[in-house]
mmCIF entry with sequence, helices, sheets and N, C-alpha, C, O atoms, coordinates in Angstrom:
data_MODEL
# 
_entry.id   MODEL 
# 
_entity.id                         1 
_entity.type                       polymer 
_entity.pdbx_number_of_molecules   1 
# 
_entity_poly.entity_id                      1 
_entity_poly.type                           'polypeptide(L)' 
_entity_poly.nstd_linkage                   no 
_entity_poly.nstd_monomer                   no 
_entity_poly.pdbx_seq_one_letter_code       MNQSGIKTHRGKNWFSSSVISVLKRKHERDLMNVQVRNQYFPTKISKFEVNYYIFD 
_entity_poly.pdbx_seq_one_letter_code_can   MNQSGIKTHRGKNWFSSSVISVLKRKHERDLMNVQVRNQYFPTKISKFEVNYYIFD 
_entity_poly.pdbx_strand_id                 A 
# 
loop_
_entity_poly_seq.entity_id 
_entity_poly_seq.num 
_entity_poly_seq.mon_id 
_entity_poly_seq.hetero 
1 1  MET n 
1 2  ASN n 
1 3  GLN n 
1 4  SER n 
1 5  GLY n 
1 6  ILE n 
1 7  LYS n 
1 8  THR n 
1 9  HIS n 
1 10 ARG n 
1 11 GLY n 
1 12 LYS n 
1 13 ASN n 
1 14 TRP n 
1 15 PHE n 
1 16 SER n 
1 17 SER n 
1 18 SER n 
1 19 VAL n 
1 20 ILE n 
1 21 SER n 
1 22 VAL n 
1 23 LEU n 
1 24 LYS n 
1 25 ARG n 
1 26 LYS n 
1 27 HIS n 
1 28 GLU n 
1 29 ARG n 
1 30 ASP n 
1 31 LEU n 
1 32 MET n 
1 33 ASN n 
1 34 VAL n 
1 35 GLN n 
1 36 VAL n 
1 37 ARG n 
1 38 ASN n 
1 39 GLN n 
1 40 TYR n 
1 41 PHE n 
1 42 PRO n 
1 43 THR n 
1 44 LYS n 
1 45 ILE n 
1 46 SER n 
1 47 LYS n 
1 48 PHE n 
1 49 GLU n 
1 50 VAL n 
1 51 ASN n 
1 52 TYR n 
1 53 TYR n 
1 54 ILE n 
1 55 PHE n 
1 56 ASP n 
# 
_struct_asym.id          A 
_struct_asym.entity_id   1 
# 
_struct_conf.conf_type_id            HELX_P 
_struct_conf.id                      HELX_P1 
_struct_conf.pdbx_PDB_helix_id       AA1 
_struct_conf.beg_label_comp_id       SER 
_struct_conf.beg_label_asym_id       A 
_struct_conf.beg_label_seq_id        16 
_struct_conf.pdbx_beg_PDB_ins_code   ? 
_struct_conf.end_label_comp_id       ARG 
_struct_conf.end_label_asym_id       A 
_struct_conf.end_label_seq_id        37 
_struct_conf.pdbx_end_PDB_ins_code   ? 
_struct_conf.beg_auth_comp_id        SER 
_struct_conf.beg_auth_asym_id        A 
_struct_conf.beg_auth_seq_id         16 
_struct_conf.end_auth_comp_id        ARG 
_struct_conf.end_auth_asym_id        A 
_struct_conf.end_auth_seq_id         37 
_struct_conf.pdbx_PDB_helix_class    1 
_struct_conf.details                 ? 
_struct_conf.pdbx_PDB_helix_length   22 
# 
_struct_conf_type.id          HELX_P 
_struct_conf_type.criteria    ? 
_struct_conf_type.reference   ? 
# 
loop_
_atom_site.group_PDB 
_atom_site.id 
_atom_site.type_symbol 
_atom_site.label_atom_id 
_atom_site.label_alt_id 
_atom_site.label_comp_id 
_atom_site.label_asym_id 
_atom_site.label_entity_id 
_atom_site.label_seq_id 
_atom_site.pdbx_PDB_ins_code 
_atom_site.Cartn_x 
_atom_site.Cartn_y 
_atom_site.Cartn_z 
_atom_site.occupancy 
_atom_site.B_iso_or_equiv 
_atom_site.pdbx_formal_charge 
_atom_site.auth_seq_id 
_atom_site.auth_comp_id 
_atom_site.auth_asym_id 
_atom_site.auth_atom_id 
_atom_site.pdbx_PDB_model_num 
ATOM 1   N N  . MET A 1 1  ? 27.783  -3.387  -11.229 1.00 0.00 ? 1  MET A N  1 
ATOM 2   C CA . MET A 1 1  ? 27.301  -2.787  -10.007 1.00 0.00 ? 1  MET A CA 1 
ATOM 3   C C  . MET A 1 1  ? 28.447  -2.645  -9.003  1.00 0.00 ? 1  MET A C  1 
ATOM 4   O O  . MET A 1 1  ? 28.495  -1.683  -8.237  1.00 0.00 ? 1  MET A O  1 
ATOM 5   N N  . ASN A 1 2  ? 29.381  -3.625  -9.016  1.00 0.00 ? 2  ASN A N  1 
ATOM 6   C CA . ASN A 1 2  ? 30.488  -3.533  -8.133  1.00 0.00 ? 2  ASN A CA 1 
ATOM 7   C C  . ASN A 1 2  ? 31.377  -2.381  -8.535  1.00 0.00 ? 2  ASN A C  1 
ATOM 8   O O  . ASN A 1 2  ? 31.934  -1.722  -7.657  1.00 0.00 ? 2  ASN A O  1 
ATOM 9   N N  . GLN A 1 3  ? 31.540  -2.103  -9.811  1.00 0.00 ? 3  GLN A N  1 
ATOM 10  C CA . GLN A 1 3  ? 32.369  -0.951  -10.251 1.00 0.00 ? 3  GLN A CA 1 
ATOM 11  C C  . GLN A 1 3  ? 31.741  0.395   -9.901  1.00 0.00 ? 3  GLN A C  1 
ATOM 12  O O  . GLN A 1 3  ? 32.453  1.380   -9.708  1.00 0.00 ? 3  GLN A O  1 
ATOM 13  N N  . SER A 1 4  ? 30.441  0.441   -9.821  1.00 0.00 ? 4  SER A N  1 
ATOM 14  C CA . SER A 1 4  ? 29.720  1.696   -9.456  1.00 0.00 ? 4  SER A CA 1 
ATOM 15  C C  . SER A 1 4  ? 29.645  1.855   -7.937  1.00 0.00 ? 4  SER A C  1 
ATOM 16  O O  . SER A 1 4  ? 29.231  2.911   -7.459  1.00 0.00 ? 4  SER A O  1 
ATOM 17  N N  . GLY A 1 5  ? 30.022  0.863   -7.185  1.00 0.00 ? 5  GLY A N  1 
ATOM 18  C CA . GLY A 1 5  ? 30.017  0.974   -5.795  1.00 0.00 ? 5  GLY A CA 1 
ATOM 19  C C  . GLY A 1 5  ? 28.705  0.612   -5.153  1.00 0.00 ? 5  GLY A C  1 
ATOM 20  O O  . GLY A 1 5  ? 28.502  0.858   -3.964  1.00 0.00 ? 5  GLY A O  1 
ATOM 21  N N  . ILE A 1 6  ? 27.780  0.009   -5.952  1.00 0.00 ? 6  ILE A N  1 
ATOM 22  C CA . ILE A 1 6  ? 26.474  -0.361  -5.429  1.00 0.00 ? 6  ILE A CA 1 
ATOM 23  C C  . ILE A 1 6  ? 26.625  -1.748  -4.744  1.00 0.00 ? 6  ILE A C  1 
ATOM 24  O O  . ILE A 1 6  ? 27.059  -2.719  -5.363  1.00 0.00 ? 6  ILE A O  1 
ATOM 25  N N  . LYS A 1 7  ? 26.255  -1.797  -3.465  1.00 0.00 ? 7  LYS A N  1 
ATOM 26  C CA . LYS A 1 7  ? 26.336  -3.022  -2.687  1.00 0.00 ? 7  LYS A CA 1 
ATOM 27  C C  . LYS A 1 7  ? 24.981  -3.679  -2.601  1.00 0.00 ? 7  LYS A C  1 
ATOM 28  O O  . LYS A 1 7  ? 23.963  -3.051  -2.891  1.00 0.00 ? 7  LYS A O  1 
ATOM 29  N N  . THR A 1 8  ? 24.959  -4.908  -2.215  1.00 0.00 ? 8  THR A N  1 
ATOM 30  C CA . THR A 1 8  ? 23.700  -5.665  -1.920  1.00 0.00 ? 8  THR A CA 1 
ATOM 31  C C  . THR A 1 8  ? 23.089  -5.064  -0.643  1.00 0.00 ? 8  THR A C  1 
ATOM 32  O O  . THR A 1 8  ? 23.688  -4.219  0.024   1.00 0.00 ? 8  THR A O  1 
ATOM 33  N N  . HIS A 1 9  ? 21.885  -5.532  -0.336  1.00 0.00 ? 9  HIS A N  1 
ATOM 34  C CA . HIS A 1 9  ? 21.187  -5.035  0.890   1.00 0.00 ? 9  HIS A CA 1 
ATOM 35  C C  . HIS A 1 9  ? 21.988  -5.443  2.142   1.00 0.00 ? 9  HIS A C  1 
ATOM 36  O O  . HIS A 1 9  ? 21.769  -4.861  3.205   1.00 0.00 ? 9  HIS A O  1 
ATOM 37  N N  . ARG A 1 10 ? 22.866  -6.378  2.057   1.00 0.00 ? 10 ARG A N  1 
ATOM 38  C CA . ARG A 1 10 ? 23.650  -6.750  3.225   1.00 0.00 ? 10 ARG A CA 1 
ATOM 39  C C  . ARG A 1 10 ? 25.033  -6.150  3.191   1.00 0.00 ? 10 ARG A C  1 
ATOM 40  O O  . ARG A 1 10 ? 25.861  -6.477  4.041   1.00 0.00 ? 10 ARG A O  1 
ATOM 41  N N  . GLY A 1 11 ? 25.320  -5.259  2.210   1.00 0.00 ? 11 GLY A N  1 
ATOM 42  C CA . GLY A 1 11 ? 26.628  -4.581  2.102   1.00 0.00 ? 11 GLY A CA 1 
ATOM 43  C C  . GLY A 1 11 ? 27.657  -5.378  1.463   1.00 0.00 ? 11 GLY A C  1 
ATOM 44  O O  . GLY A 1 11 ? 28.835  -5.056  1.619   1.00 0.00 ? 11 GLY A O  1 
ATOM 45  N N  . LYS A 1 12 ? 27.325  -6.420  0.734   1.00 0.00 ? 12 LYS A N  1 
ATOM 46  C CA . LYS A 1 12 ? 28.345  -7.312  0.085   1.00 0.00 ? 12 LYS A CA 1 
ATOM 47  C C  . LYS A 1 12 ? 28.474  -6.936  -1.364  1.00 0.00 ? 12 LYS A C  1 
ATOM 48  O O  . LYS A 1 12 ? 27.680  -6.145  -1.873  1.00 0.00 ? 12 LYS A O  1 
ATOM 49  N N  . ASN A 1 13 ? 29.461  -7.489  -2.043  1.00 0.00 ? 13 ASN A N  1 
ATOM 50  C CA . ASN A 1 13 ? 29.650  -7.345  -3.506  1.00 0.00 ? 13 ASN A CA 1 
ATOM 51  C C  . ASN A 1 13 ? 28.647  -8.203  -4.208  1.00 0.00 ? 13 ASN A C  1 
ATOM 52  O O  . ASN A 1 13 ? 28.166  -9.191  -3.653  1.00 0.00 ? 13 ASN A O  1 
ATOM 53  N N  . TRP A 1 14 ? 28.299  -7.813  -5.515  1.00 0.00 ? 14 TRP A N  1 
ATOM 54  C CA . TRP A 1 14 ? 27.326  -8.536  -6.300  1.00 0.00 ? 14 TRP A CA 1 
ATOM 55  C C  . TRP A 1 14 ? 28.091  -9.668  -6.994  1.00 0.00 ? 14 TRP A C  1 
ATOM 56  O O  . TRP A 1 14 ? 29.217  -9.491  -7.457  1.00 0.00 ? 14 TRP A O  1 
ATOM 57  N N  . PHE A 1 15 ? 27.417  -10.877 -7.054  1.00 0.00 ? 15 PHE A N  1 
ATOM 58  C CA . PHE A 1 15 ? 27.879  -11.982 -7.930  1.00 0.00 ? 15 PHE A CA 1 
ATOM 59  C C  . PHE A 1 15 ? 26.866  -12.162 -9.016  1.00 0.00 ? 15 PHE A C  1 
ATOM 60  O O  . PHE A 1 15 ? 25.724  -11.723 -8.882  1.00 0.00 ? 15 PHE A O  1 
ATOM 61  N N  . SER A 1 16 ? 27.255  -12.792 -10.077 1.00 0.00 ? 16 SER A N  1 
ATOM 62  C CA . SER A 1 16 ? 26.310  -12.976 -11.226 1.00 0.00 ? 16 SER A CA 1 
ATOM 63  C C  . SER A 1 16 ? 25.049  -13.744 -10.763 1.00 0.00 ? 16 SER A C  1 
ATOM 64  O O  . SER A 1 16 ? 23.940  -13.462 -11.217 1.00 0.00 ? 16 SER A O  1 
ATOM 65  N N  . SER A 1 17 ? 25.237  -14.678 -9.891  1.00 0.00 ? 17 SER A N  1 
ATOM 66  C CA . SER A 1 17 ? 24.080  -15.473 -9.415  1.00 0.00 ? 17 SER A CA 1 
ATOM 67  C C  . SER A 1 17 ? 23.081  -14.595 -8.659  1.00 0.00 ? 17 SER A C  1 
ATOM 68  O O  . SER A 1 17 ? 21.869  -14.778 -8.777  1.00 0.00 ? 17 SER A O  1 
ATOM 69  N N  . SER A 1 18 ? 23.597  -13.649 -7.889  1.00 0.00 ? 18 SER A N  1 
ATOM 70  C CA . SER A 1 18 ? 22.710  -12.828 -7.074  1.00 0.00 ? 18 SER A CA 1 
ATOM 71  C C  . SER A 1 18 ? 21.966  -11.839 -7.983  1.00 0.00 ? 18 SER A C  1 
ATOM 72  O O  . SER A 1 18 ? 20.813  -11.493 -7.728  1.00 0.00 ? 18 SER A O  1 
ATOM 73  N N  . VAL A 1 19 ? 22.637  -11.399 -9.033  1.00 0.00 ? 19 VAL A N  1 
ATOM 74  C CA . VAL A 1 19 ? 21.967  -10.455 -9.990  1.00 0.00 ? 19 VAL A CA 1 
ATOM 75  C C  . VAL A 1 19 ? 20.866  -11.259 -10.739 1.00 0.00 ? 19 VAL A C  1 
ATOM 76  O O  . VAL A 1 19 ? 19.743  -10.775 -10.881 1.00 0.00 ? 19 VAL A O  1 
ATOM 77  N N  . ILE A 1 20 ? 21.166  -12.394 -11.180 1.00 0.00 ? 20 ILE A N  1 
ATOM 78  C CA . ILE A 1 20 ? 20.170  -13.193 -11.868 1.00 0.00 ? 20 ILE A CA 1 
ATOM 79  C C  . ILE A 1 20 ? 18.987  -13.478 -10.962 1.00 0.00 ? 20 ILE A C  1 
ATOM 80  O O  . ILE A 1 20 ? 17.843  -13.429 -11.414 1.00 0.00 ? 20 ILE A O  1 
ATOM 81  N N  . SER A 1 21 ? 19.234  -13.771 -9.699  1.00 0.00 ? 21 SER A N  1 
ATOM 82  C CA . SER A 1 21 ? 18.129  -14.084 -8.750  1.00 0.00 ? 21 SER A CA 1 
ATOM 83  C C  . SER A 1 21 ? 17.245  -12.858 -8.563  1.00 0.00 ? 21 SER A C  1 
ATOM 84  O O  . SER A 1 21 ? 16.024  -12.999 -8.489  1.00 0.00 ? 21 SER A O  1 
ATOM 85  N N  . VAL A 1 22 ? 17.835  -11.622 -8.483  1.00 0.00 ? 22 VAL A N  1 
ATOM 86  C CA . VAL A 1 22 ? 17.041  -10.442 -8.298  1.00 0.00 ? 22 VAL A CA 1 
ATOM 87  C C  . VAL A 1 22 ? 16.195  -10.169 -9.550  1.00 0.00 ? 22 VAL A C  1 
ATOM 88  O O  . VAL A 1 22 ? 15.024  -9.804  -9.448  1.00 0.00 ? 22 VAL A O  1 
ATOM 89  N N  . LEU A 1 23 ? 16.793  -10.349 -10.709 1.00 0.00 ? 23 LEU A N  1 
ATOM 90  C CA . LEU A 1 23 ? 16.070  -10.116 -11.948 1.00 0.00 ? 23 LEU A CA 1 
ATOM 91  C C  . LEU A 1 23 ? 14.962  -11.117 -12.091 1.00 0.00 ? 23 LEU A C  1 
ATOM 92  O O  . LEU A 1 23 ? 13.883  -10.751 -12.558 1.00 0.00 ? 23 LEU A O  1 
ATOM 93  N N  . LYS A 1 24 ? 15.169  -12.394 -11.707 1.00 0.00 ? 24 LYS A N  1 
ATOM 94  C CA . LYS A 1 24 ? 14.161  -13.403 -11.843 1.00 0.00 ? 24 LYS A CA 1 
ATOM 95  C C  . LYS A 1 24 ? 12.956  -13.120 -10.892 1.00 0.00 ? 24 LYS A C  1 
ATOM 96  O O  . LYS A 1 24 ? 11.807  -13.349 -11.271 1.00 0.00 ? 24 LYS A O  1 
ATOM 97  N N  . ARG A 1 25 ? 13.224  -12.628 -9.672  1.00 0.00 ? 25 ARG A N  1 
ATOM 98  C CA . ARG A 1 25 ? 12.130  -12.300 -8.761  1.00 0.00 ? 25 ARG A CA 1 
ATOM 99  C C  . ARG A 1 25 ? 11.353  -11.119 -9.272  1.00 0.00 ? 25 ARG A C  1 
ATOM 100 O O  . ARG A 1 25 ? 10.130  -11.087 -9.128  1.00 0.00 ? 25 ARG A O  1 
ATOM 101 N N  . LYS A 1 26 ? 12.023  -10.125 -9.876  1.00 0.00 ? 26 LYS A N  1 
ATOM 102 C CA . LYS A 1 26 ? 11.346  -8.936  -10.460 1.00 0.00 ? 26 LYS A CA 1 
ATOM 103 C C  . LYS A 1 26 ? 10.494  -9.328  -11.613 1.00 0.00 ? 26 LYS A C  1 
ATOM 104 O O  . LYS A 1 26 ? 9.393   -8.799  -11.769 1.00 0.00 ? 26 LYS A O  1 
ATOM 105 N N  . HIS A 1 27 ? 10.970  -10.268 -12.464 1.00 0.00 ? 27 HIS A N  1 
ATOM 106 C CA . HIS A 1 27 ? 10.189  -10.744 -13.583 1.00 0.00 ? 27 HIS A CA 1 
ATOM 107 C C  . HIS A 1 27 ? 8.903   -11.423 -13.074 1.00 0.00 ? 27 HIS A C  1 
ATOM 108 O O  . HIS A 1 27 ? 7.809   -11.203 -13.593 1.00 0.00 ? 27 HIS A O  1 
ATOM 109 N N  . GLU A 1 28 ? 9.085   -12.263 -12.029 1.00 0.00 ? 28 GLU A N  1 
ATOM 110 C CA . GLU A 1 28 ? 7.905   -13.003 -11.424 1.00 0.00 ? 28 GLU A CA 1 
ATOM 111 C C  . GLU A 1 28 ? 6.857   -11.980 -10.875 1.00 0.00 ? 28 GLU A C  1 
ATOM 112 O O  . GLU A 1 28 ? 5.650   -12.141 -11.058 1.00 0.00 ? 28 GLU A O  1 
ATOM 113 N N  . ARG A 1 29 ? 7.381   -10.927 -10.198 1.00 0.00 ? 29 ARG A N  1 
ATOM 114 C CA . ARG A 1 29 ? 6.452   -9.901  -9.675  1.00 0.00 ? 29 ARG A CA 1 
ATOM 115 C C  . ARG A 1 29 ? 5.750   -9.186  -10.795 1.00 0.00 ? 29 ARG A C  1 
ATOM 116 O O  . ARG A 1 29 ? 4.554   -8.914  -10.689 1.00 0.00 ? 29 ARG A O  1 
ATOM 117 N N  . ASP A 1 30 ? 6.440   -8.873  -11.859 1.00 0.00 ? 30 ASP A N  1 
ATOM 118 C CA . ASP A 1 30 ? 5.820   -8.166  -12.995 1.00 0.00 ? 30 ASP A CA 1 
ATOM 119 C C  . ASP A 1 30 ? 4.755   -9.024  -13.629 1.00 0.00 ? 30 ASP A C  1 
ATOM 120 O O  . ASP A 1 30 ? 3.676   -8.528  -13.954 1.00 0.00 ? 30 ASP A O  1 
ATOM 121 N N  . LEU A 1 31 ? 5.039   -10.341 -13.820 1.00 0.00 ? 31 LEU A N  1 
ATOM 122 C CA . LEU A 1 31 ? 4.004   -11.253 -14.394 1.00 0.00 ? 31 LEU A CA 1 
ATOM 123 C C  . LEU A 1 31 ? 2.763   -11.286 -13.514 1.00 0.00 ? 31 LEU A C  1 
ATOM 124 O O  . LEU A 1 31 ? 1.640   -11.217 -14.012 1.00 0.00 ? 31 LEU A O  1 
ATOM 125 N N  . MET A 1 32 ? 2.971   -11.392 -12.187 1.00 0.00 ? 32 MET A N  1 
ATOM 126 C CA . MET A 1 32 ? 1.876   -11.493 -11.262 1.00 0.00 ? 32 MET A CA 1 
ATOM 127 C C  . MET A 1 32 ? 1.009   -10.224 -11.352 1.00 0.00 ? 32 MET A C  1 
ATOM 128 O O  . MET A 1 32 ? -0.219  -10.306 -11.373 1.00 0.00 ? 32 MET A O  1 
ATOM 129 N N  . ASN A 1 33 ? 1.640   -9.094  -11.401 1.00 0.00 ? 33 ASN A N  1 
ATOM 130 C CA . ASN A 1 33 ? 0.943   -7.802  -11.494 1.00 0.00 ? 33 ASN A CA 1 
ATOM 131 C C  . ASN A 1 33 ? 0.147   -7.739  -12.746 1.00 0.00 ? 33 ASN A C  1 
ATOM 132 O O  . ASN A 1 33 ? -0.995  -7.282  -12.694 1.00 0.00 ? 33 ASN A O  1 
ATOM 133 N N  . VAL A 1 34 ? 0.662   -8.167  -13.892 1.00 0.00 ? 34 VAL A N  1 
ATOM 134 C CA . VAL A 1 34 ? -0.089  -8.179  -15.128 1.00 0.00 ? 34 VAL A CA 1 
ATOM 135 C C  . VAL A 1 34 ? -1.292  -9.133  -15.072 1.00 0.00 ? 34 VAL A C  1 
ATOM 136 O O  . VAL A 1 34 ? -2.375  -8.813  -15.564 1.00 0.00 ? 34 VAL A O  1 
ATOM 137 N N  . GLN A 1 35 ? -1.089  -10.276 -14.481 1.00 0.00 ? 35 GLN A N  1 
ATOM 138 C CA . GLN A 1 35 ? -2.182  -11.222 -14.331 1.00 0.00 ? 35 GLN A CA 1 
ATOM 139 C C  . GLN A 1 35 ? -3.310  -10.747 -13.527 1.00 0.00 ? 35 GLN A C  1 
ATOM 140 O O  . GLN A 1 35 ? -4.470  -10.949 -13.885 1.00 0.00 ? 35 GLN A O  1 
ATOM 141 N N  . VAL A 1 36 ? -2.990  -10.085 -12.392 1.00 0.00 ? 36 VAL A N  1 
ATOM 142 C CA . VAL A 1 36 ? -4.012  -9.504  -11.504 1.00 0.00 ? 36 VAL A CA 1 
ATOM 143 C C  . VAL A 1 36 ? -4.731  -8.343  -12.188 1.00 0.00 ? 36 VAL A C  1 
ATOM 144 O O  . VAL A 1 36 ? -5.953  -8.222  -12.101 1.00 0.00 ? 36 VAL A O  1 
ATOM 145 N N  . ARG A 1 37 ? -3.971  -7.499  -12.864 1.00 0.00 ? 37 ARG A N  1 
ATOM 146 C CA . ARG A 1 37 ? -4.627  -6.357  -13.525 1.00 0.00 ? 37 ARG A CA 1 
ATOM 147 C C  . ARG A 1 37 ? -5.593  -6.747  -14.632 1.00 0.00 ? 37 ARG A C  1 
ATOM 148 O O  . ARG A 1 37 ? -6.607  -6.086  -14.852 1.00 0.00 ? 37 ARG A O  1 
ATOM 149 N N  . ASN A 1 38 ? -5.266  -7.818  -15.315 1.00 0.00 ? 38 ASN A N  1 
ATOM 150 C CA . ASN A 1 38 ? -6.090  -8.300  -16.442 1.00 0.00 ? 38 ASN A CA 1 
ATOM 151 C C  . ASN A 1 38 ? -7.192  -9.258  -16.005 1.00 0.00 ? 38 ASN A C  1 
ATOM 152 O O  . ASN A 1 38 ? -8.009  -9.678  -16.824 1.00 0.00 ? 38 ASN A O  1 
ATOM 153 N N  . GLN A 1 39 ? -7.220  -9.601  -14.737 1.00 0.00 ? 39 GLN A N  1 
ATOM 154 C CA . GLN A 1 39 ? -8.239  -10.562 -14.269 1.00 0.00 ? 39 GLN A CA 1 
ATOM 155 C C  . GLN A 1 39 ? -9.592  -9.872  -14.113 1.00 0.00 ? 39 GLN A C  1 
ATOM 156 O O  . GLN A 1 39 ? -9.663  -8.716  -13.696 1.00 0.00 ? 39 GLN A O  1 
ATOM 157 N N  . TYR A 1 40 ? -10.633 -10.568 -14.439 1.00 0.00 ? 40 TYR A N  1 
ATOM 158 C CA . TYR A 1 40 ? -11.974 -10.019 -14.335 1.00 0.00 ? 40 TYR A CA 1 
ATOM 159 C C  . TYR A 1 40 ? -12.534 -10.328 -12.949 1.00 0.00 ? 40 TYR A C  1 
ATOM 160 O O  . TYR A 1 40 ? -12.559 -11.477 -12.506 1.00 0.00 ? 40 TYR A O  1 
ATOM 161 N N  . PHE A 1 41 ? -12.983 -9.264  -12.277 1.00 0.00 ? 41 PHE A N  1 
ATOM 162 C CA . PHE A 1 41 ? -13.607 -9.377  -10.963 1.00 0.00 ? 41 PHE A CA 1 
ATOM 163 C C  . PHE A 1 41 ? -15.065 -8.969  -11.136 1.00 0.00 ? 41 PHE A C  1 
ATOM 164 O O  . PHE A 1 41 ? -15.333 -7.865  -11.611 1.00 0.00 ? 41 PHE A O  1 
ATOM 165 N N  . PRO A 1 42 ? -15.974 -9.787  -10.781 1.00 0.00 ? 42 PRO A N  1 
ATOM 166 C CA . PRO A 1 42 ? -17.398 -9.449  -11.009 1.00 0.00 ? 42 PRO A CA 1 
ATOM 167 C C  . PRO A 1 42 ? -17.832 -8.382  -9.956  1.00 0.00 ? 42 PRO A C  1 
ATOM 168 O O  . PRO A 1 42 ? -17.340 -8.323  -8.830  1.00 0.00 ? 42 PRO A O  1 
ATOM 169 N N  . THR A 1 43 ? -18.761 -7.580  -10.408 1.00 0.00 ? 43 THR A N  1 
ATOM 170 C CA . THR A 1 43 ? -19.307 -6.507  -9.517  1.00 0.00 ? 43 THR A CA 1 
ATOM 171 C C  . THR A 1 43 ? -20.296 -7.170  -8.529  1.00 0.00 ? 43 THR A C  1 
ATOM 172 O O  . THR A 1 43 ? -21.154 -7.971  -8.901  1.00 0.00 ? 43 THR A O  1 
ATOM 173 N N  . LYS A 1 44 ? -20.125 -6.794  -7.284  1.00 0.00 ? 44 LYS A N  1 
ATOM 174 C CA . LYS A 1 44 ? -20.999 -7.301  -6.263  1.00 0.00 ? 44 LYS A CA 1 
ATOM 175 C C  . LYS A 1 44 ? -21.524 -6.125  -5.443  1.00 0.00 ? 44 LYS A C  1 
ATOM 176 O O  . LYS A 1 44 ? -20.760 -5.376  -4.835  1.00 0.00 ? 44 LYS A O  1 
ATOM 177 N N  . ILE A 1 45 ? -22.858 -5.985  -5.442  1.00 0.00 ? 45 ILE A N  1 
ATOM 178 C CA . ILE A 1 45 ? -23.473 -4.953  -4.674  1.00 0.00 ? 45 ILE A CA 1 
ATOM 179 C C  . ILE A 1 45 ? -24.131 -5.568  -3.459  1.00 0.00 ? 45 ILE A C  1 
ATOM 180 O O  . ILE A 1 45 ? -24.928 -6.500  -3.572  1.00 0.00 ? 45 ILE A O  1 
ATOM 181 N N  . SER A 1 46 ? -23.793 -5.040  -2.297  1.00 0.00 ? 46 SER A N  1 
ATOM 182 C CA . SER A 1 46 ? -24.325 -5.561  -1.069  1.00 0.00 ? 46 SER A CA 1 
ATOM 183 C C  . SER A 1 46 ? -24.812 -4.405  -0.153  1.00 0.00 ? 46 SER A C  1 
ATOM 184 O O  . SER A 1 46 ? -24.578 -3.225  -0.416  1.00 0.00 ? 46 SER A O  1 
ATOM 185 N N  . LYS A 1 47 ? -25.477 -4.799  0.893   1.00 0.00 ? 47 LYS A N  1 
ATOM 186 C CA . LYS A 1 47 ? -25.990 -3.779  1.820   1.00 0.00 ? 47 LYS A CA 1 
ATOM 187 C C  . LYS A 1 47 ? -24.790 -3.166  2.604   1.00 0.00 ? 47 LYS A C  1 
ATOM 188 O O  . LYS A 1 47 ? -23.901 -3.861  3.096   1.00 0.00 ? 47 LYS A O  1 
ATOM 189 N N  . PHE A 1 48 ? -24.834 -1.862  2.677   1.00 0.00 ? 48 PHE A N  1 
ATOM 190 C CA . PHE A 1 48 ? -23.759 -1.169  3.344   1.00 0.00 ? 48 PHE A CA 1 
ATOM 191 C C  . PHE A 1 48 ? -24.414 -0.435  4.497   1.00 0.00 ? 48 PHE A C  1 
ATOM 192 O O  . PHE A 1 48 ? -25.429 0.240   4.327   1.00 0.00 ? 48 PHE A O  1 
ATOM 193 N N  . GLU A 1 49 ? -23.810 -0.579  5.693   1.00 0.00 ? 49 GLU A N  1 
ATOM 194 C CA . GLU A 1 49 ? -24.394 0.038   6.861   1.00 0.00 ? 49 GLU A CA 1 
ATOM 195 C C  . GLU A 1 49 ? -23.266 0.640   7.708   1.00 0.00 ? 49 GLU A C  1 
ATOM 196 O O  . GLU A 1 49 ? -22.203 0.049   7.898   1.00 0.00 ? 49 GLU A O  1 
ATOM 197 N N  . VAL A 1 50 ? -23.564 1.872   8.215   1.00 0.00 ? 50 VAL A N  1 
ATOM 198 C CA . VAL A 1 50 ? -22.579 2.584   9.059   1.00 0.00 ? 50 VAL A CA 1 
ATOM 199 C C  . VAL A 1 50 ? -23.300 2.763   10.422  1.00 0.00 ? 50 VAL A C  1 
ATOM 200 O O  . VAL A 1 50 ? -24.393 3.327   10.473  1.00 0.00 ? 50 VAL A O  1 
ATOM 201 N N  . ASN A 1 51 ? -22.716 2.305   11.460  1.00 0.00 ? 51 ASN A N  1 
ATOM 202 C CA . ASN A 1 51 ? -23.193 2.541   12.792  1.00 0.00 ? 51 ASN A CA 1 
ATOM 203 C C  . ASN A 1 51 ? -22.245 3.452   13.514  1.00 0.00 ? 51 ASN A C  1 
ATOM 204 O O  . ASN A 1 51 ? -21.028 3.312   13.391  1.00 0.00 ? 51 ASN A O  1 
ATOM 205 N N  . TYR A 1 52 ? -22.802 4.417   14.292  1.00 0.00 ? 52 TYR A N  1 
ATOM 206 C CA . TYR A 1 52 ? -21.957 5.254   15.081  1.00 0.00 ? 52 TYR A CA 1 
ATOM 207 C C  . TYR A 1 52 ? -22.654 5.544   16.435  1.00 0.00 ? 52 TYR A C  1 
ATOM 208 O O  . TYR A 1 52 ? -23.880 5.566   16.536  1.00 0.00 ? 52 TYR A O  1 
ATOM 209 N N  . TYR A 1 53 ? -21.880 5.745   17.383  1.00 0.00 ? 53 TYR A N  1 
ATOM 210 C CA . TYR A 1 53 ? -22.381 5.907   18.715  1.00 0.00 ? 53 TYR A CA 1 
ATOM 211 C C  . TYR A 1 53 ? -21.755 7.223   19.294  1.00 0.00 ? 53 TYR A C  1 
ATOM 212 O O  . TYR A 1 53 ? -20.588 7.543   19.068  1.00 0.00 ? 53 TYR A O  1 
ATOM 213 N N  . ILE A 1 54 ? -22.610 7.953   20.048  1.00 0.00 ? 54 ILE A N  1 
ATOM 214 C CA . ILE A 1 54 ? -22.203 9.169   20.717  1.00 0.00 ? 54 ILE A CA 1 
ATOM 215 C C  . ILE A 1 54 ? -22.034 8.892   22.209  1.00 0.00 ? 54 ILE A C  1 
ATOM 216 O O  . ILE A 1 54 ? -22.995 8.487   22.863  1.00 0.00 ? 54 ILE A O  1 
ATOM 217 N N  . PHE A 1 55 ? -20.878 9.092   22.747  1.00 0.00 ? 55 PHE A N  1 
ATOM 218 C CA . PHE A 1 55 ? -20.624 8.884   24.168  1.00 0.00 ? 55 PHE A CA 1 
ATOM 219 C C  . PHE A 1 55 ? -20.469 10.294  24.839  1.00 0.00 ? 55 PHE A C  1 
ATOM 220 O O  . PHE A 1 55 ? -19.665 11.125  24.418  1.00 0.00 ? 55 PHE A O  1 
ATOM 221 N N  . ASP A 1 56 ? -21.279 10.502  25.889  1.00 0.00 ? 56 ASP A N  1 
ATOM 222 C CA . ASP A 1 56 ? -21.148 11.780  26.592  1.00 0.00 ? 56 ASP A CA 1 
ATOM 223 C C  . ASP A 1 56 ? -20.225 11.703  27.757  1.00 0.00 ? 56 ASP A C  1 
ATOM 224 O O  . ASP A 1 56 ? -20.015 12.701  28.446  1.00 0.00 ? 56 ASP A O  1 
# 
């Protein structure tokens, strides 16, 4: 990334530890997304009401 001229969000050069940290956080986000998508949420039907008022 340094050779390509890509800087960090603070405008600094990349270190191997910062690359590993970014990849680790992305992996954690991806796992969380898969877990939420595959989670079963029961259907709940409840009373729905819309109130509106007209002001003259």
